[in-house]
C-alpha positions in Angstrom: 21.5 -9.8 -9.2 17.8 -9.8 -10.6 16.8 -7.6 -7.6 19.4 -5.0 -8.3 18.0 -4.9 -11.8 14.5 -4.4 -10.4 16.0 -1.5 -8.3 17.4 0.2 -10.9 14.2 -0.3 -13.4 12.2 1.3 -10.5 14.6 4.1 -9.9 13.9 5.4 -13.9 10.4 6.2 -12.5 9.8 9.3 -10.6 7.6 7.6 -8.2 10.2 4.9 -7.8 12.9 7.7 -6.9 10.7 8.9 -4.0 10.1 5.5 -2.8 13.9 5.0 -2.8 14.5 8.0 -0.7 11.7 7.1 2.0 13.4 3.9 2.3 16.7 5.3 2.6 15.5 7.6 5.3 13.6 5.1 7.3 16.7 2.9 7.2 18.8 5.7 8.3 16.7 6.3 11.2 16.4 2.7 12.2 20.2 2.1 12.2 20.4 5.2 14.4 17.7 4.0 16.6 19.3 0.4 16.9 22.9 1.9 17.5 21.6 4.4 20.0 23.3 4.8 23.6 20.7 2.9 25.7 18.6 5.3 28.2 19.6 4.6 31.9 17.7 1.3 32.6 16.9 0.0 36.0 
């Protein structure tokens, strides 16, 4: 619960919003990479 409050405090600052957007984008591409169809491996 404390972590959620820390995040909401961080989002009140412009730099915190930028950081949150970067984390979301990185997380999105990481999930896409993890769940991507495997290449043809031999």
